[in-house]
C-alpha positions as CSV (number, residue, x, y, z in Angstrom):
1,M,13.0,-30.6,-11.9
2,S,15.5,-33.3,-12.8
3,E,19.0,-32.6,-14.0
4,A,19.6,-32.4,-17.8
5,I,21.0,-35.5,-19.4
6,E,23.2,-35.1,-22.4
7,L,22.5,-37.6,-25.3
8,R,24.4,-38.1,-28.5
9,I,22.9,-39.1,-31.9
10,A,24.7,-42.2,-33.2
11,Q,24.8,-43.6,-36.7
12,R,21.4,-43.8,-38.5
13,G,19.9,-41.3,-36.0
14,V,19.8,-43.7,-33.0
15,I,19.6,-42.0,-29.6
16,V,20.5,-44.2,-26.6
17,I,18.4,-43.6,-23.4
18,P,20.6,-44.2,-20.3
19,K,20.2,-47.5,-18.6
20,S,19.1,-45.9,-15.4
21,L,16.1,-44.2,-17.1
22,R,15.2,-47.3,-19.1
23,E,15.1,-49.3,-15.9
24,T,13.2,-46.6,-13.9
25,Y,10.5,-46.2,-16.6
26,D,10.5,-49.9,-17.8
27,L,11.5,-48.9,-21.3
28,R,12.2,-52.1,-23.2
29,P,12.8,-52.7,-26.9
30,G,9.6,-52.3,-28.8
31,V,8.0,-49.8,-26.4
32,R,6.3,-47.1,-28.5
33,M,7.0,-43.4,-27.7
34,T,6.0,-40.0,-29.1
35,L,8.5,-37.3,-30.0
36,L,7.1,-33.8,-30.1
37,D,9.0,-31.1,-31.9
38,L,8.1,-27.7,-30.4
39,G,10.2,-25.5,-32.6
40,G,13.5,-27.2,-31.9
41,T,12.7,-28.2,-28.3
42,F,12.0,-31.9,-28.3
43,I,9.8,-33.8,-25.8
44,L,9.9,-37.5,-25.7
45,S,6.9,-39.1,-24.1
46,R,5.9,-42.7,-23.4
47,Q,2.3,-41.7,-24.0
48,I,1.2,-42.1,-27.6
49,S,0.1,-38.8,-29.1
50,Q,-3.7,-38.5,-29.4
51,V,-3.5,-35.3,-31.4
52,D,-4.2,-36.9,-34.8
53,A,-7.1,-39.0,-33.5
54,V,-8.7,-36.0,-31.8
55,A,-8.2,-33.9,-35.0
56,D,-9.8,-36.6,-37.1
57,R,-12.8,-36.8,-34.7
58,L,-13.2,-33.0,-34.8
59,A,-13.0,-32.9,-38.6
60,R,-15.7,-35.7,-38.9
61,S,-17.9,-33.9,-36.4
62,L,-17.6,-30.6,-38.2
63,S,-18.2,-32.2,-41.6
64,E,-21.3,-34.0,-40.4
65,R,-22.7,-30.6,-39.3
66,G,-21.8,-29.1,-42.7
67,E,-19.0,-27.0,-41.2
68,S,-15.3,-26.8,-41.8
69,L,-12.3,-26.4,-39.6
70,E,-11.4,-23.2,-41.5
71,G,-14.9,-21.8,-40.8
72,M,-14.6,-22.6,-37.1
73,L,-11.2,-20.9,-36.9
74,R,-12.5,-17.9,-38.7
75,Q,-15.4,-17.6,-36.2
76,L,-13.0,-18.0,-33.3
77,R,-10.8,-15.1,-34.7
78,E,-13.9,-13.0,-35.1
79,E,-14.9,-13.6,-31.5
80,R,-11.5,-12.8,-30.2
81,E,-11.5,-9.5,-32.1
82,R,-14.8,-8.6,-30.4
83,Y,-13.2,-8.9,-27.0
84,E,-9.9,-7.2,-27.7
85,P,-9.5,-3.8,-26.1
């Protein structure tokens, strides 16, 4: 694992990524990134998050079959309860 790099938040919330990392990963102005907030632990990724697109496709698929996400989650909970010791 790499060493931790300390960053500071500047005015207007700007965070500067060190030049060595920008060069290594070819991060130029205009490159889009995704920031994930995992309960106060932040992950910055060059990959654009696909979570929203996948959720939309899942919701459309469920809707087309006359199902809902809530119903699916309820069924999942019921199945888990059947297998709990």
